[in-house]
C-alpha positions as CSV (number, residue, x, y, z in Angstrom):
1,X,0.0,0.0,0.0
2,X,1.2,3.5,-0.7
3,X,1.0,6.2,1.9
4,X,0.7,9.8,1.2
5,X,0.2,12.7,3.5
6,X,-0.7,16.0,1.9
7,X,-2.3,19.3,2.9
8,X,-5.6,19.6,1.0
9,X,-6.7,23.1,2.2
10,X,-5.5,26.0,4.1
11,X,-8.3,28.1,5.6
12,X,-7.9,31.1,7.8
13,X,-9.4,29.4,10.8
14,X,-9.0,25.7,10.0
15,X,-6.4,23.3,8.6
16,X,-7.5,20.0,7.3
17,X,-5.1,17.1,6.6
18,X,-6.1,14.1,4.6
19,X,-4.3,10.8,5.0
20,X,-4.6,8.3,2.1
21,X,-3.5,4.7,2.7
22,X,-4.6,2.8,-0.3
23,X,-8.4,3.2,-0.4
24,X,-8.6,4.2,3.3
25,X,-9.0,8.0,3.8
26,X,-9.1,10.0,7.0
27,X,-9.4,13.8,7.3
28,X,-8.6,15.4,10.7
29,X,-8.8,18.8,12.3
30,X,-5.7,20.4,13.8
31,X,-6.9,19.6,17.3
32,X,-6.9,15.9,16.6
33,X,-10.7,15.4,16.5
34,X,-12.0,13.1,13.8
35,X,-13.7,15.0,11.1
36,X,-14.3,12.5,8.4
37,X,-13.6,8.8,7.9
38,X,-14.4,6.5,5.1
39,X,-13.2,2.9,4.5
40,X,-13.3,1.2,1.1
41,X,-10.5,-1.2,1.1
42,X,-9.4,-3.5,-1.7
43,X,-10.4,-6.5,0.4
44,X,-13.9,-5.2,0.9
45,X,-14.3,-4.6,-2.8
46,X,-13.0,-8.1,-3.7
47,X,-15.4,-9.6,-1.1
48,X,-18.4,-7.7,-2.6
49,X,-17.3,-8.8,-6.1
50,X,-17.2,-12.5,-5.0
51,X,-20.6,-12.1,-3.4
52,X,-22.0,-10.8,-6.7
53,X,-20.5,-13.6,-8.6
54,X,-21.8,-16.3,-6.2
55,X,-25.4,-15.0,-6.3
56,X,-26.2,-14.1,-9.9
57,X,-29.4,-12.2,-10.5
58,X,-30.8,-14.6,-13.0
59,X,-29.7,-18.2,-13.0
60,X,-31.1,-21.7,-12.9
61,X,-30.3,-21.9,-9.2
62,X,-33.3,-19.5,-8.7
63,X,-35.5,-22.6,-9.4
64,X,-34.6,-23.7,-5.9
65,X,-37.3,-21.5,-4.5
66,X,-39.9,-23.4,-6.6
67,X,-41.5,-26.6,-5.5
68,X,-43.0,-27.2,-8.9
69,X,-40.3,-29.5,-10.3
70,X,-40.9,-31.8,-7.3
71,X,-44.7,-31.7,-7.9
72,X,-44.4,-32.4,-11.6
73,X,-42.0,-35.2,-11.1
74,X,-44.1,-36.9,-8.4
75,X,-47.3,-36.6,-10.4
76,X,-45.6,-37.8,-13.6
77,X,-44.2,-41.0,-11.9
78,X,-47.6,-41.6,-10.2
79,X,-49.4,-41.2,-13.6
80,X,-46.9,-43.5,-15.4
81,X,-47.3,-46.3,-12.8
82,X,-51.0,-46.1,-12.7
83,X,-51.5,-46.0,-16.5
84,X,-49.0,-48.8,-17.2
85,X,-49.5,-51.2,-14.3
86,X,-53.3,-51.0,-13.7
87,X,-55.1,-53.2,-12.5
88,X,-51.9,-54.2,-10.4
89,X,-52.8,-57.9,-10.5
90,X,-49.4,-59.4,-10.7
91,X,-48.8,-63.1,-11.3
92,X,-45.2,-63.7,-10.5
93,X,-45.7,-67.5,-10.5
94,X,-46.9,-67.7,-14.1
95,X,-45.0,-69.8,-16.5
96,X,-43.3,-67.7,-19.2
97,X,-42.6,-69.1,-22.7
98,X,-39.0,-69.0,-23.7
99,X,-39.8,-66.1,-26.0
100,X,-40.9,-64.1,-22.9
101,X,-37.7,-64.6,-20.9
102,X,-38.0,-61.7,-18.5
103,X,-34.9,-59.6,-19.3
104,X,-35.6,-59.9,-23.0
105,X,-39.1,-58.3,-22.6
106,X,-40.4,-60.7,-25.2
107,X,-38.9,-58.8,-28.1
108,X,-40.4,-55.6,-29.5
109,X,-43.9,-56.3,-28.3
110,X,-47.1,-55.8,-30.2
111,X,-47.2,-53.9,-33.4
112,X,-48.1,-50.4,-32.2
113,X,-49.6,-47.8,-34.6
114,X,-48.7,-44.2,-34.8
115,X,-51.3,-43.2,-32.2
116,X,-49.9,-45.7,-29.6
117,X,-46.4,-44.5,-30.3
118,X,-47.4,-40.9,-29.8
119,X,-49.2,-41.7,-26.6
120,X,-46.1,-43.6,-25.3
121,X,-44.0,-40.5,-26.0
122,X,-46.5,-38.1,-24.5
123,X,-46.7,-40.2,-21.3
124,X,-43.1,-39.6,-20.4
125,X,-42.8,-35.9,-21.4
126,X,-43.9,-34.6,-17.9
127,X,-41.4,-37.0,-16.3
128,X,-38.5,-35.7,-18.4
129,X,-39.6,-32.1,-17.8
130,X,-39.8,-32.5,-14.0
131,X,-36.5,-34.5,-13.8
132,X,-34.7,-31.9,-15.9
133,X,-36.0,-29.2,-13.5
134,X,-34.4,-31.0,-10.6
135,X,-31.0,-31.5,-12.3
136,X,-30.9,-27.8,-13.5
137,X,-31.9,-26.8,-10.0
138,X,-28.7,-28.5,-8.8
139,X,-26.6,-26.7,-11.4
140,X,-26.1,-29.7,-13.7
141,X,-25.0,-28.6,-17.2
142,X,-27.6,-28.7,-19.9
143,X,-26.2,-31.5,-22.1
144,X,-25.5,-33.6,-19.0
145,X,-29.0,-33.0,-17.8
146,X,-30.4,-34.3,-21.1
147,X,-28.2,-37.3,-21.0
148,X,-29.4,-38.1,-17.4
149,X,-33.0,-37.6,-18.4
150,X,-32.7,-39.9,-21.4
151,X,-31.1,-42.6,-19.2
152,X,-33.6,-42.2,-16.4
153,X,-36.5,-42.4,-18.8
154,X,-35.1,-45.6,-20.3
155,X,-34.6,-47.2,-16.9
156,X,-38.0,-46.3,-15.6
157,X,-39.6,-47.6,-18.8
158,X,-37.7,-50.8,-18.7
159,X,-38.8,-51.4,-15.1
160,X,-42.4,-50.8,-16.1
161,X,-42.2,-53.1,-19.1
162,X,-40.5,-55.8,-17.0
163,X,-43.4,-55.7,-14.5
164,X,-45.9,-55.8,-17.3
165,X,-44.7,-59.3,-18.2
166,X,-46.4,-60.5,-15.0
167,X,-49.7,-58.8,-15.7
168,X,-51.7,-61.0,-18.0
169,X,-53.7,-58.1,-19.4
170,X,-50.5,-56.2,-20.5
171,X,-48.1,-56.4,-23.3
172,X,-44.4,-55.4,-23.0
173,X,-41.6,-54.9,-25.4
174,X,-38.6,-52.8,-26.3
175,X,-40.6,-50.7,-28.6
176,X,-42.3,-49.1,-25.6
177,X,-39.0,-48.5,-23.9
178,X,-37.8,-46.7,-27.0
179,X,-40.8,-44.4,-27.3
180,X,-41.0,-43.8,-23.6
181,X,-37.3,-42.8,-23.5
182,X,-37.9,-40.5,-26.4
183,X,-40.7,-38.9,-24.5
184,X,-38.5,-38.2,-21.4
185,X,-35.9,-36.7,-23.7
186,X,-38.5,-34.4,-25.3
187,X,-39.5,-33.3,-21.8
188,X,-35.9,-32.4,-21.0
189,X,-35.7,-30.4,-24.2
190,X,-38.9,-28.6,-23.4
191,X,-37.6,-27.6,-20.0
192,X,-34.3,-26.4,-21.5
193,X,-36.2,-24.0,-23.7
194,X,-39.2,-22.9,-21.6
195,X,-38.9,-24.6,-18.2
196,X,-37.8,-21.5,-16.2
197,X,-40.6,-19.4,-17.6
198,X,-43.2,-22.1,-17.0
199,X,-42.1,-22.6,-13.4
200,X,-42.2,-18.9,-12.7
201,X,-45.7,-18.7,-14.2
202,X,-46.9,-21.6,-12.1
203,X,-45.5,-20.1,-9.0
204,X,-47.1,-16.7,-9.8
205,X,-50.5,-18.4,-10.3
206,X,-50.2,-20.3,-7.1
207,X,-49.4,-17.1,-5.2
208,X,-52.3,-15.3,-6.8
209,X,-54.7,-18.2,-5.8
210,X,-53.4,-18.2,-2.3
211,X,-53.9,-14.5,-1.7
């Protein structure tokens, strides 16, 4: 730090000295009483700068104040399990043909038309949307988030298809795993583009209803 002592003014009745030590300035009267003191050190400025960098005004971490990603994710999983496993009448003792060896899921399953494929994609979109919200809330990079969402969608879909083998009324196959995984991925992309705005809108509507 540099230290300079200079006379800043000579008045008929008062002499004021100003002492500069870096960014620390003190002005005194000749009788020794404190007249003015300001402190703006380099350390303080660096600390303020670090605080501003650590708490950006607009970032995905602001999603932490919203409970909507949790709600969407819970509702999505509940909806998937209900729509795919109902009536929940499992027969784990049933004899499976060799073609239905459990881990093979019995091949690609039934021949699904475009409507069935579209519904399978649509079913997992909310799941991918809510899961992407949770990952982005934790600061996970965008591409990594999409990769996690795709993998999680495939894993959940496979678990559902595996359980469907033991429900006589249900058909399972890899075709559903593919379309379900695609739906989760689409949900992640939707969140990447419009997720923050959608969550803010939902939070605003909730506050308006509660007031």
